[in-house]
C-alpha positions as CSV (number, residue, x, y, z in Angstrom):
1,X,105.4,7.6,50.0
2,X,101.6,7.3,49.7
3,X,100.8,7.8,53.4
4,X,98.4,10.5,54.2
5,X,98.7,10.3,58.0
6,X,100.6,13.4,59.3
7,X,101.2,11.8,62.7
8,X,103.4,9.2,60.9
9,X,105.7,11.9,59.4
10,X,106.1,13.6,56.0
11,X,105.4,11.7,52.8
12,X,105.4,12.4,49.1
13,X,101.6,12.3,49.1
14,X,101.4,14.9,51.9
15,X,104.0,17.1,50.1
16,X,101.8,17.0,46.9
17,X,98.7,18.0,48.9
18,X,100.5,20.8,50.8
19,X,102.1,22.1,47.6
20,X,98.7,22.0,45.8
21,X,97.2,24.3,48.5
22,X,100.1,26.6,48.5
23,X,100.0,26.9,44.7
24,X,96.3,27.7,44.8
25,X,96.9,30.5,47.2
26,X,99.9,31.8,45.2
27,X,98.0,31.6,42.0
28,X,95.2,33.8,43.4
29,X,97.7,36.3,44.8
30,X,99.6,36.8,41.6
31,X,96.6,37.0,39.4
32,X,96.9,39.8,36.9
33,X,93.3,39.9,35.7
34,X,89.9,39.1,37.0
35,X,87.4,37.7,34.5
36,X,83.8,37.4,35.8
37,X,85.2,36.8,39.3
38,X,87.9,34.3,38.3
39,X,91.5,35.2,39.2
40,X,93.6,34.7,36.1
41,X,97.1,35.2,34.8
42,X,99.1,34.3,31.7
43,X,96.1,33.8,29.4
44,X,96.2,34.3,25.7
45,X,93.5,36.7,24.2
46,X,91.4,33.8,22.9
47,X,91.4,32.1,26.3
48,X,89.4,34.8,27.9
49,X,86.2,33.7,26.1
50,X,86.6,30.2,27.5
51,X,87.1,31.4,31.1
52,X,84.2,33.9,30.7
53,X,81.9,31.2,29.5
54,X,82.8,29.0,32.5
55,X,82.4,31.9,34.9
56,X,79.1,33.0,33.4
57,X,77.8,29.6,34.3
58,X,79.2,29.8,37.8
59,X,77.8,33.2,38.4
60,X,74.4,32.3,37.1
61,X,73.7,29.7,39.8
62,X,76.1,30.9,42.5
63,X,73.4,32.9,44.4
64,X,71.9,29.5,45.2
65,X,74.8,28.8,47.7
66,X,73.8,31.9,49.7
67,X,76.4,32.7,52.3
68,X,78.2,29.3,52.0
69,X,81.9,29.7,51.1
70,X,83.2,28.1,47.9
71,X,83.2,28.3,44.1
72,X,86.5,30.3,44.1
73,X,88.0,30.0,40.6
74,X,91.5,30.5,39.1
75,X,92.6,30.1,35.5
76,X,95.9,30.2,33.6
77,X,97.5,28.8,30.5
78,X,100.1,26.1,30.7
79,X,101.7,25.2,27.4
80,X,98.9,24.3,25.0
81,X,96.2,24.0,27.7
82,X,93.9,26.5,29.5
83,X,93.6,25.3,33.1
84,X,90.6,26.3,35.1
85,X,90.3,25.2,38.8
86,X,87.3,25.6,41.1
87,X,87.5,24.7,44.8
88,X,83.7,24.0,44.9
89,X,83.3,23.9,48.7
90,X,85.7,23.8,51.7
91,X,86.7,20.1,51.6
92,X,90.4,19.5,50.7
93,X,89.5,16.7,48.4
94,X,86.5,18.3,46.7
95,X,88.1,20.0,43.7
96,X,87.4,20.4,40.0
97,X,90.2,21.0,37.5
98,X,89.4,21.7,33.8
99,X,91.9,21.4,31.0
100,X,90.9,22.9,27.6
101,X,93.1,22.0,24.7
102,X,92.0,22.4,21.0
103,X,88.3,21.9,21.6
104,X,88.8,19.1,24.0
105,X,87.8,19.5,27.6
106,X,89.2,17.2,30.2
107,X,87.7,17.2,33.7
108,X,89.4,16.0,36.8
109,X,86.9,15.8,39.7
110,X,87.7,14.5,43.2
111,X,85.1,13.9,45.9
112,X,85.0,12.2,49.3
113,X,81.4,11.0,48.6
114,X,81.1,8.4,45.8
115,X,77.3,9.0,45.5
116,X,77.9,12.7,44.9
117,X,80.5,11.9,42.3
118,X,78.0,9.7,40.4
119,X,75.4,12.5,40.8
120,X,77.9,14.9,39.2
121,X,78.4,12.6,36.3
122,X,74.7,12.2,35.7
123,X,74.2,15.9,35.3
124,X,76.0,15.8,32.0
125,X,73.7,13.3,30.2
126,X,72.8,15.8,27.5
127,X,76.5,15.9,26.6
128,X,78.5,13.0,25.2
129,X,81.0,13.0,28.0
130,X,83.4,10.0,28.2
131,X,84.0,9.0,31.9
132,X,86.9,6.8,32.9
133,X,86.5,4.3,35.7
134,X,86.4,6.0,39.0
135,X,89.5,5.5,41.2
136,X,89.5,5.6,45.0
137,X,92.3,6.8,47.2
138,X,92.9,6.7,51.0
139,X,94.0,9.8,52.8
140,X,93.9,9.6,56.6
141,X,94.2,13.4,56.7
142,X,90.7,13.6,55.4
143,X,87.8,13.1,57.9
144,X,86.3,10.4,55.7
145,X,89.7,8.8,55.1
146,X,88.8,8.0,51.5
147,X,88.3,10.1,48.4
148,X,87.4,9.3,44.8
149,X,88.7,10.6,41.5
150,X,86.9,10.8,38.2
151,X,88.2,11.7,34.7
152,X,85.9,12.9,32.0
153,X,86.5,14.2,28.5
154,X,84.2,16.0,26.0
155,X,85.0,17.1,22.5
156,X,82.5,19.6,21.1
157,X,82.1,20.2,17.3
158,X,82.7,23.9,17.3
159,X,83.6,26.9,19.5
160,X,80.0,27.7,20.4
161,X,79.5,24.1,21.6
162,X,82.7,24.4,23.6
163,X,81.5,27.6,25.4
164,X,78.0,26.1,25.9
165,X,79.6,23.1,27.7
166,X,81.9,25.2,29.8
167,X,79.0,27.4,30.9
168,X,76.9,24.4,31.8
169,X,79.8,22.9,33.7
170,X,80.3,26.0,35.7
171,X,76.6,26.3,36.5
172,X,76.4,22.8,38.0
173,X,79.0,23.2,40.7
174,X,76.8,25.0,43.2
175,X,74.6,21.9,43.4
176,X,77.5,19.9,44.8
177,X,77.9,22.1,47.9
178,X,76.6,20.4,51.0
179,X,75.0,17.8,48.7
180,X,75.5,14.9,51.1
181,X,74.0,16.9,54.0
182,X,70.9,17.7,51.9
183,X,70.6,14.0,50.9
184,X,70.7,12.9,54.5
185,X,68.0,15.5,55.5
186,X,65.7,14.4,52.7
187,X,66.5,10.8,53.5
188,X,64.6,11.3,56.8
189,X,61.5,12.1,54.8
190,X,61.6,9.8,51.7
191,X,63.5,6.8,50.5
192,X,67.2,6.9,49.6
193,X,66.6,6.7,45.9
194,X,63.9,9.3,46.0
195,X,66.1,11.7,47.9
196,X,68.7,11.6,45.1
197,X,66.0,12.0,42.5
198,X,64.8,15.1,44.3
199,X,68.3,16.6,44.4
200,X,68.6,15.8,40.6
201,X,65.3,17.6,40.0
202,X,66.4,20.6,42.0
203,X,69.6,20.8,40.0
204,X,67.8,20.3,36.7
205,X,65.4,23.2,37.5
206,X,68.1,25.5,38.9
207,X,66.5,25.4,42.3
208,X,69.1,23.7,44.4
209,X,69.0,22.5,48.0
210,X,71.0,25.1,50.0
211,X,67.9,27.2,50.6
212,X,66.1,24.1,52.0
213,X,69.0,23.6,54.4
214,X,69.0,27.3,55.5
215,X,65.3,27.2,56.1
216,X,65.6,24.3,58.5
217,X,65.7,21.2,56.4
218,X,63.6,18.3,57.6
219,X,62.6,20.3,60.7
220,X,60.8,22.7,58.4
221,X,58.7,19.7,57.3
222,X,58.2,18.3,60.8
223,X,56.9,21.7,62.0
224,X,54.5,21.8,59.0
225,X,53.3,18.3,59.8
226,X,52.5,19.3,63.4
227,X,50.5,22.2,62.1
228,X,48.6,20.4,59.4
229,X,48.2,16.9,60.7
230,X,46.9,17.9,64.2
231,X,48.2,14.8,65.9
232,X,47.3,12.3,63.2
233,X,50.9,11.5,62.4
234,X,52.4,8.5,64.3
235,X,55.9,8.9,65.7
236,X,58.7,7.8,63.3
237,X,56.5,8.0,60.2
238,X,58.3,9.3,57.1
239,X,56.6,11.9,54.9
240,X,56.1,9.4,52.0
241,X,54.3,7.1,54.5
242,X,51.9,9.9,55.4
243,X,51.2,11.4,52.0
244,X,52.1,8.5,49.8
245,X,55.3,8.4,47.7
246,X,54.1,10.4,44.7
247,X,52.4,13.1,46.8
248,X,55.5,13.4,49.1
249,X,57.7,13.8,46.1
250,X,55.5,16.6,44.6
251,X,55.3,18.3,48.0
252,X,59.1,18.3,48.5
253,X,59.6,19.7,45.0
254,X,57.3,22.5,46.0
255,X,59.3,23.0,49.3
256,X,62.7,23.1,47.5
257,X,61.4,25.6,45.0
258,X,59.6,27.8,47.5
259,X,62.6,27.9,49.8
260,X,64.9,28.9,47.0
261,X,62.7,31.5,45.4
262,X,61.7,33.2,48.6
263,X,65.2,33.3,50.2
264,X,66.6,34.7,46.9
265,X,63.9,37.5,47.3
266,X,65.0,38.0,50.9
267,X,61.6,37.0,52.3
268,X,61.6,36.2,56.0
269,X,61.8,32.6,57.1
270,X,58.3,33.0,58.7
271,X,56.9,33.6,55.2
272,X,58.5,30.4,54.0
273,X,57.2,28.5,57.0
274,X,53.7,29.7,56.2
275,X,53.9,28.8,52.6
276,X,55.2,25.3,53.4
277,X,52.4,24.8,56.0
278,X,49.7,26.0,53.6
279,X,50.8,23.7,50.8
280,X,51.0,20.7,53.2
281,X,47.5,21.5,54.5
282,X,46.3,21.4,50.9
283,X,47.7,17.9,50.6
284,X,45.8,16.9,53.7
285,X,42.6,18.5,52.3
286,X,43.2,16.6,49.1
287,X,43.7,13.4,51.0
288,X,40.5,14.0,53.0
289,X,38.5,14.7,49.8
290,X,39.8,11.4,48.4
291,X,38.6,9.6,51.4
292,X,35.2,11.3,50.9
293,X,35.2,10.1,47.3
294,X,35.7,6.5,48.4
295,X,33.0,6.7,51.0
296,X,30.6,8.3,48.5
297,X,31.3,5.7,45.8
298,X,30.8,2.9,48.3
299,X,27.5,4.5,49.4
300,X,26.3,4.7,45.8
301,X,26.9,0.9,45.5
302,X,24.9,0.3,48.6
303,X,22.0,2.2,47.0
304,X,22.3,0.0,43.9
305,X,22.2,-3.2,46.0
306,X,19.3,-2.0,48.1
307,X,17.4,-1.2,45.0
308,X,18.0,-4.6,43.6
309,X,16.8,-6.3,46.7
310,X,13.6,-4.2,46.7
311,X,13.0,-5.0,43.1
312,X,13.6,-8.7,43.8
313,X,10.9,-8.6,46.6
314,X,8.5,-7.0,44.2
315,X,9.3,-9.5,41.5
316,X,8.2,-12.4,43.7
317,X,4.6,-11.5,42.7
318,X,5.2,-12.6,39.1
319,X,4.8,-16.3,38.0
320,X,8.4,-16.2,36.7
321,X,9.6,-14.1,39.6
322,X,12.4,-16.6,40.3
323,X,14.3,-15.6,37.2
324,X,14.1,-11.9,38.0
325,X,15.2,-12.5,41.6
326,X,18.3,-14.5,40.3
327,X,19.2,-11.6,38.0
328,X,19.1,-9.1,40.9
329,X,21.1,-11.5,43.1
330,X,23.8,-11.7,40.5
331,X,24.0,-8.0,40.2
332,X,24.1,-7.6,43.9
333,X,27.1,-10.0,44.0
334,X,29.0,-8.0,41.5
335,X,28.3,-4.7,43.3
336,X,29.2,-6.2,46.6
337,X,32.6,-7.2,45.2
338,X,33.2,-3.6,43.9
339,X,32.3,-2.4,47.4
340,X,35.0,-4.7,48.8
341,X,37.5,-3.2,46.5
342,X,36.6,0.3,47.8
343,X,37.1,-0.9,51.4
344,X,40.7,-2.0,50.4
345,X,41.2,1.5,48.9
346,X,40.0,3.1,52.1
347,X,42.4,1.0,54.2
348,X,45.3,2.0,52.0
349,X,44.2,5.7,52.0
350,X,44.0,5.7,55.8
351,X,47.8,5.6,55.9
352,X,48.1,8.9,53.9
353,X,47.4,12.5,54.7
354,X,44.0,13.8,55.5
355,X,42.3,10.3,55.6
356,X,42.1,9.4,59.3
357,X,41.4,5.9,60.7
358,X,37.9,7.2,61.2
359,X,37.1,7.1,57.5
360,X,38.5,3.6,57.2
361,X,36.2,2.5,60.0
362,X,33.2,4.2,58.4
363,X,33.7,2.5,55.1
364,X,34.3,-0.8,56.7
365,X,31.0,-0.4,58.7
366,X,29.2,0.6,55.5
367,X,30.5,-2.6,53.9
368,X,28.5,-4.5,56.5
369,X,25.4,-2.9,54.9
370,X,26.5,-4.1,51.5
371,X,27.2,-7.6,52.8
372,X,23.8,-7.9,54.5
373,X,21.9,-6.7,51.5
374,X,23.8,-9.1,49.2
375,X,22.8,-11.9,51.6
376,X,19.2,-10.8,51.4
377,X,19.3,-10.9,47.6
378,X,20.8,-14.4,47.8
379,X,18.1,-15.7,50.2
380,X,15.4,-14.6,47.9
381,X,16.8,-17.0,45.2
382,X,16.1,-19.9,47.6
383,X,12.4,-19.4,47.3
384,X,10.9,-22.7,46.0
385,X,9.5,-22.6,42.5
386,X,6.2,-23.9,43.8
387,X,5.8,-20.7,45.7
388,X,6.1,-18.6,42.4
389,X,3.6,-15.8,42.4
390,X,3.4,-15.8,46.2
391,X,2.7,-12.2,47.2
392,X,5.2,-11.2,49.9
393,X,4.0,-9.7,53.0
394,X,3.4,-5.9,52.6
395,X,5.8,-5.2,55.5
396,X,8.6,-7.1,53.7
397,X,8.1,-4.8,50.7
398,X,8.1,-1.9,53.2
399,X,11.5,-3.1,54.6
400,X,12.9,-3.1,51.1
401,X,11.7,0.4,50.4
402,X,13.0,1.6,53.8
403,X,16.5,0.3,53.0
404,X,16.5,2.1,49.7
405,X,15.5,5.4,51.4
406,X,18.1,4.8,54.1
407,X,20.9,4.2,51.6
408,X,19.9,7.3,49.7
409,X,20.0,9.4,52.9
410,X,23.5,7.9,53.6
411,X,24.7,9.2,50.2
412,X,23.3,12.6,51.1
413,X,25.0,12.4,54.5
414,X,28.4,11.7,52.9
415,X,28.1,14.5,50.3
416,X,26.9,17.1,52.8
417,X,29.7,16.1,55.3
418,X,32.2,16.9,52.6
419,X,31.2,20.6,52.8
420,X,30.7,21.0,56.5
421,X,33.4,23.0,58.3
422,X,33.8,25.3,61.2
423,X,32.4,28.7,60.3
424,X,30.8,27.2,57.2
425,X,27.2,27.6,55.9
426,X,24.5,26.6,58.4
427,X,22.5,25.0,55.6
428,X,25.3,22.4,55.1
429,X,25.2,21.4,58.8
430,X,21.4,21.4,58.8
431,X,21.3,19.0,55.8
432,X,23.9,16.8,57.4
433,X,22.2,16.4,60.7
434,X,18.8,16.0,59.0
435,X,20.2,13.0,57.0
436,X,21.7,11.5,60.1
437,X,18.4,11.6,62.0
438,X,16.4,10.4,59.0
439,X,18.6,7.3,58.9
440,X,18.0,6.7,62.6
441,X,14.2,7.1,62.1
442,X,14.3,4.6,59.2
443,X,16.2,2.1,61.3
444,X,13.4,2.2,63.9
445,X,10.7,1.8,61.2
446,X,12.7,-1.2,59.8
447,X,12.7,-2.9,63.3
448,X,9.0,-2.6,63.5
449,X,8.5,-3.9,60.0
450,X,10.7,-6.9,60.7
451,X,8.6,-7.8,63.8
452,X,5.4,-7.5,61.7
453,X,6.9,-9.8,59.0
454,X,7.9,-12.5,61.5
455,X,4.6,-12.4,63.2
456,X,2.7,-12.7,59.9
457,X,4.9,-15.4,58.5
458,X,4.6,-17.7,61.5
459,X,0.8,-17.3,61.3
460,X,0.2,-17.6,57.6
461,X,3.1,-19.7,56.1
462,X,3.0,-23.5,56.3
463,X,6.2,-24.3,54.3
464,X,9.3,-24.2,56.5
465,X,11.5,-23.4,53.5
466,X,9.4,-20.4,52.6
467,X,9.3,-19.3,56.2
468,X,13.1,-19.6,56.4
469,X,13.7,-17.6,53.2
470,X,11.4,-14.7,54.2
471,X,12.5,-14.5,57.8
472,X,16.2,-14.6,56.9
473,X,15.6,-11.9,54.2
474,X,13.9,-9.8,56.8
475,X,16.7,-10.3,59.3
476,X,19.3,-9.3,56.7
477,X,17.4,-6.1,55.9
478,X,17.1,-5.3,59.6
479,X,20.8,-5.8,60.2
480,X,21.6,-3.7,57.2
481,X,19.5,-0.9,58.6
482,X,21.4,-1.2,61.9
483,X,24.8,-1.0,60.2
484,X,23.6,2.0,58.2
485,X,22.7,3.8,61.4
486,X,26.0,2.9,62.9
487,X,27.8,4.4,59.9
488,X,25.8,7.6,60.1
489,X,26.5,8.0,63.8
490,X,30.3,7.5,63.3
491,X,30.2,10.1,60.6
492,X,28.3,12.4,62.9
493,X,30.8,11.9,65.6
494,X,33.7,12.6,63.2
495,X,32.1,15.8,61.9
496,X,31.1,17.2,65.3
497,X,34.2,16.0,67.1
498,X,37.0,16.6,64.6
499,X,35.9,18.8,61.7
500,X,34.0,21.4,63.7
501,X,36.8,21.6,66.3
502,X,39.6,21.9,63.8
């Protein structure tokens, strides 16, 4: 009796399903009145307001299904109840039946997708709807073989509340059409849970998902990625891995809304494609600016550490210079740790839009500068107290000053690179290249100063410990200058090789 397999012969279940379809067709054919698009018959005068409220909700959002079939509605009175039925889509088991009896609304909803059924229930959170446990039934006549049935009841306090609920109910049905298809398309871009949240957002804001499907679905996003990412996206990456989860969600909300609004206004699909591409490009530009922010903040810390080392060298002249040197070394240690945190941020950002692996490499190289400078500050603390007041070699002071100048030029280089672009102001490019070459010049001067320090120390200093401290400090400063030049050259290659050819 319960078999749904037609090849096995007739059954009571198949008889009920066939009779249901036949009655639907008969009901529409014998309708004596049309109310807001609903085929009706046998209604009492007071019933029309209920059907009209339901249909006003259906008609308000029905344009969001575009040319997809569905949402056909019939209504009649059976005894004490007004019965409203909507076919929603084209699936045999996707039907809504509404019974209204004395300010009590009972919903019978069937669906082949359990997740969509739960989605449907969640749309009514602002109403005090009582849902019974969902029941599942097998029907081999259906492609999925299984469908689910849900019963919900709502009792409003007055007639206005009843009409409000019916209108809201009618307005939600369009968001069930091809819902599972949209979920799968979004699932290719974001996580399973986020795809459902996006569909809920689209329903809550009367945007829907059908326009997104009509405009190409996930292929619309892939085409935009090819345009905006310019080969930076690795095969198989999801959108949330490229932009980050929050940015991907915000971007897809824009896409859903833009597709809906523009298709409703009969804009050509090429217009939608351009809008989607432009918005994604803005996300990439934002990601790129974020990468610049990290690099600039890291560069500022390098300036602070370099200044501390220079002040430590100058402080060695004083009788109590050891205390001042230790203070600078402690500060350098704190700043170096902050710089390490920024490196980790750069590594995380390199996975997202607009921040290429190049930026990660540049900040990692700049961290070598911070490490060497912090080592120099530490070595100065090893100077024996008996050597207090020892005037450092002038060239060591020069090295300290050169590193400060180089770090300052590096900050300038980062900030000017931020504004350089193809067809941009020539002054920006001039300032950028000037900072790059200034860093290279300072590196050469640092090399010469280091050699002078080593030559002087081996000739004038008798204490091995003092000689070790000063030569190691000079070596740290020279390596910091080398790393600084390396950073500037990598940034130059990035700007000339990627930014100016974009």
